[in-house]
C-alpha positions in Angstrom: 0.0 0.0 -0.2 1.4 3.3 -0.8 1.9 5.6 2.0 0.5 9.1 2.3 2.5 12.5 1.5 1.5 16.1 3.1 3.9 18.9 3.9 4.0 22.8 3.9 4.7 24.3 0.5 5.9 28.2 0.8 5.6 29.8 -2.8 7.6 33.2 -3.4 8.9 35.5 -5.3 9.4 39.2 -6.3 6.4 41.4 -6.9 3.2 40.3 -9.3 5.6 37.0 -10.6 2.3 35.1 -10.8 2.7 33.5 -7.1 -0.8 34.0 -6.1 -2.2 33.2 -9.7 -0.7 30.1 -9.9 -1.7 28.7 -6.0 -5.1 29.7 -7.5 -4.7 27.3 -10.5 -3.5 24.5 -8.5 -6.1 24.5 -6.3 -8.8 25.1 -9.0 -10.0 27.8 -6.9 -9.7 31.1 -5.8 -8.3 31.7 -2.7 -5.5 34.3 -2.8 -6.8 37.5 -4.7 -5.0 38.2 -8.0 -4.5 41.8 -10.0 -2.4 43.6 -12.0 -1.2 45.3 -9.6 2.1 44.8 -7.6 2.0 43.6 -3.7 -1.6 42.9 -4.3 -1.1 39.7 -1.5 0.0 41.6 1.6 -0.2 38.6 4.3 0.3 34.9 4.3 -2.0 33.0 2.4 -2.9 29.9 2.8 -4.5 27.3 0.5 -4.9 23.1 0.8 -5.2 20.6 -1.7 -6.2 17.5 -1.1 -5.2 14.4 -2.9 -6.0 11.0 -2.5 -2.7 9.9 -1.8 -0.8 13.7 -0.6 -2.0 17.0 0.8 -0.4 19.6 -0.5 -0.6 23.2 1.8 0.4 26.4 -0.1 1.8 29.0 1.6 1.0 32.7 -1.1 3.6 35.3 0.5 3.9 38.4 -0.3 6.6 39.7 -3.1 9.8 40.4 -1.7 11.8 43.4 -3.1 13.7 46.1 -1.1 11.5 49.0 -1.8 8.5 50.6 0.7 8.5 51.5 4.1 7.4 49.8 7.5 4.3 48.2 6.4 6.3 46.7 3.3 8.8 45.6 5.2 6.8 43.8 7.5 5.0 41.8 4.5 8.8 41.0 3.4 9.5 39.7 7.1 6.3 37.4 6.4 7.6 36.2 3.2 11.0 35.2 4.1 9.4 33.9 7.5 7.5 31.6 5.5 10.1 29.6 4.4 11.0 28.8 8.2 9.3 24.9 8.9 8.8 24.9 4.9 9.0 21.4 3.4 9.2 22.5 -0.1 10.4 26.1 -1.3 8.4 27.0 -4.8 10.4 29.9 -6.4 8.7 31.5 -9.1 10.5 33.6 -11.6 8.8 35.0 -14.7 10.4 34.2 -18.2 10.4 37.8 -19.9 12.6 39.1 -17.1 14.4 36.3 -15.2 16.7 37.7 -12.5 16.3 41.0 -11.1 17.6 42.6 -8.7 14.9 41.5 -6.3 15.2 38.0 -7.4 19.0 38.3 -6.8 17.8 39.5 -3.0 15.8 36.0 -3.2 18.6 33.8 -4.3 20.8 35.4 -1.0 18.2 34.1 0.9 17.1 30.8 -0.4 21.2 30.0 0.2 20.0 29.5 4.2 17.2 27.4 3.6 17.7 23.4 3.5 14.4 21.9 2.4 14.1 21.3 -1.6 13.5 24.3 -3.6 12.0 24.3 -6.7 12.2 26.7 -9.1 9.4 27.6 -11.2 9.6 29.7 -14.8 6.3 31.2 -15.1 4.9 33.5 -18.0 6.6 31.2 -20.5 3.8 32.1 -23.1 4.8 35.6 -23.4 8.5 34.6 -24.7 10.0 32.7 -27.6 10.7 28.9 -26.6 14.4 29.6 -27.7 15.1 32.1 -24.9 14.2 29.3 -22.1 17.1 26.9 -22.2 19.3 29.9 -21.7 17.5 31.0 -18.7 17.1 27.7 -17.6 20.9 27.2 -17.5 21.8 30.1 -16.3 19.7 29.5 -13.2 20.8 26.0 -12.9 24.7 27.0 -11.9 23.1 29.7 -9.2 21.1 27.1 -6.5 21.2 23.2 -6.5 17.7 23.1 -7.3 15.8 20.0 -6.8 13.8 20.9 -10.1 13.4 23.7 -13.0 9.8 23.9 -14.3 8.8 26.2 -17.0 4.8 27.1 -16.9 2.2 29.5 -17.4 0.1 30.2 -14.7 -2.5 32.0 -16.5 -2.8 29.2 -19.0 -2.4 26.2 -17.4 0.9 24.8 -19.3 3.1 22.7 -17.3 1.0 22.9 -14.1 -0.1 19.4 -13.8 3.6 18.3 -14.2 4.7 20.7 -11.6 1.8 19.3 -8.8 3.4 15.8 -9.5 6.8 17.0 -9.2 5.9 18.8 -5.7 3.8 15.7 -4.6 6.8 13.6 -5.3 9.4 15.6 -2.7 6.9 15.9 0.0 7.3 13.8 3.0 5.3 11.0 4.4 2.7 12.4 6.4 -1.0 11.7 7.2 -2.8 14.8 6.0 -2.7 17.7 8.6 -6.1 19.5 7.5 -9.5 18.2 6.9 -9.5 17.1 3.5 -13.0 19.8 2.4 -10.5 22.4 4.1 -9.8 24.9 1.4 -7.8 27.7 3.5 -7.3 28.6 7.0 -8.2 32.6 6.6 -11.0 33.6 8.7 -14.5 34.3 6.3 -14.2 37.6 7.5 -10.8 38.4 5.7 -11.5 36.1 3.1 -14.6 38.8 2.1 -12.2 41.8 3.2 -9.4 40.5 0.3 -11.9 40.0 -2.2 -13.5 43.9 -1.7 -10.1 44.9 -2.0 -9.7 43.1 -5.1 -12.4 44.8 -7.0 -11.0 47.9 -5.5 -7.8 47.7 -7.3 -9.4 46.4 -10.5 -11.8 49.4 -10.7 -9.5 52.2 -9.7 -5.9 50.6 -10.9 -4.8 53.6 -11.7 -6.0 56.7 -9.3 -5.2 54.8 -6.3 -2.3 53.4 -4.9 -2.0 50.1 -2.9 -1.9 51.4 0.3 -5.9 50.5 0.4 -7.1 48.2 3.2 -10.8 46.6 4.0 -12.3 45.7 7.5 -15.4 43.7 7.5 -17.9 45.3 10.6 -20.7 42.4 9.6 -21.2 39.1 8.7 -25.0 37.9 9.5 -27.6 35.6 8.0 -30.9 36.7 8.0 -33.4 34.7 9.9 -35.6 32.4 7.6 -33.5 33.5 4.4 -30.5 32.6 2.7 -29.6 35.8 2.5 -26.6 37.1 4.2 -25.8 40.8 5.4 -22.1 41.9 5.2 -21.2 45.5 5.9 -17.3 47.3 5.4 -15.2 50.0 5.4 -12.9 50.5 2.9 -9.6 52.7 4.6 -8.0 55.2 2.3 -4.9 57.6 3.0 -6.3 60.8 1.6 -9.2 62.6 0.7 -8.7 63.1 -2.7 -8.5 59.0 -2.7 -12.0 58.4 -0.9 -13.5 61.0 -3.8 -12.5 58.5 -6.3 -13.5 55.1 -4.5 -17.0 56.9 -4.1 -17.1 58.5 -7.4 -19.7 60.8 -9.0 -23.3 60.1 -7.4 -21.4 57.3 -5.5 -21.1 55.1 -8.6 -17.8 54.0 -8.3 -18.2 52.4 -4.8 -21.4 51.0 -6.0 -19.6 49.4 -9.2 -17.2 48.0 -6.6 -19.5 47.0 -4.7 -21.5 45.0 -7.8 -18.8 43.0 -8.7 -17.2 42.3 -5.4 -20.8 40.6 -4.2 -20.5 38.1 -6.7 -17.2 36.2 -5.4 -18.5 36.9 -1.4 -21.7 35.5 -2.8 -20.3 32.2 -4.1 -18.1 32.0 -1.1 -21.0 32.2 1.3 -23.5 30.2 -0.4 -26.6 32.9 0.0 -26.9 35.7 -1.3 -25.6 38.7 0.0 -27.1 42.4 1.1 -23.1 44.4 0.5 -23.0 47.9 2.6 -19.4 49.7 1.7 -18.7 53.0 3.8 -15.3 54.5 2.3 -13.3 56.6 5.1 -9.8 58.4 5.9 -7.2 57.4 8.0 -3.5 58.3 6.6 -1.1 56.4 9.4 -2.9 53.1 9.2 0.2 51.4 7.2 1.9 52.6 10.5 -0.2 51.8 13.2 0.7 48.7 14.9 -3.0 48.3 15.9 -4.8 49.2 13.0 -2.5 46.6 11.6 -3.7 43.7 13.6 -7.2 44.8 13.0 -7.2 44.8 9.4 -5.4 41.6 9.6 -1.7 42.3 8.6 0.0 41.6 12.0 -0.6 39.1 14.7 -2.2 40.3 17.6 
């Protein structure tokens, strides 16, 4: 009888290389939000995939680079801390720009880890195939990678192969979570992330990523398949508040309408969604605010 495998797989990489897209693709369901904006992922997000003979526990982490202030440094610390205790490391680089300054920083960090490292070269659909071999050869000489796998997380190229290799390198062990569990994130945090994703997608050009969302209420209505959800969108400036609200509330309405179907899918009921926008200029530097928003452990 074949033994069961299980373990934690830390997904790391610089901002916007496709970490969340890949995890969602591997899970077959959205757990980590995605947008074109770098640093969309702000905290460690766990995704659990249970197979008959293995349980893969993915840790999607914030992008690693040197830029930013206090909040950004907290995000990078979250990412590097995720490497501790991980059974496997999945380092993602992107084929169009495979070795940036941030990638050099990550390579130095990875020199200190003892777990097997699988290198994934993402976005291969955006480059000529002939350019991949030199990229693979270049990386092969940098670290003792267990495997190097070119993929496209968006198109799904080689993702099944990658999953089989991850299972191959996992240690033997029983499932660590119930087989029907998909994530460890609290329901309110996931709802907040779904709303924040819609903010990013709706006002991508006008608003920097310094937007946070706090869910105030999730309450099922008695005797009805309807849930009331109330949330506050925090921004840093009055001008940003005006953009998110829009003329006559039009932008806030659009954000709510696009977020609601995702929240309904999560909760399994119809949703009445109420959104507010408030200015809090210092939330990225305030530990208490970061704790309330779920970005810093209490």
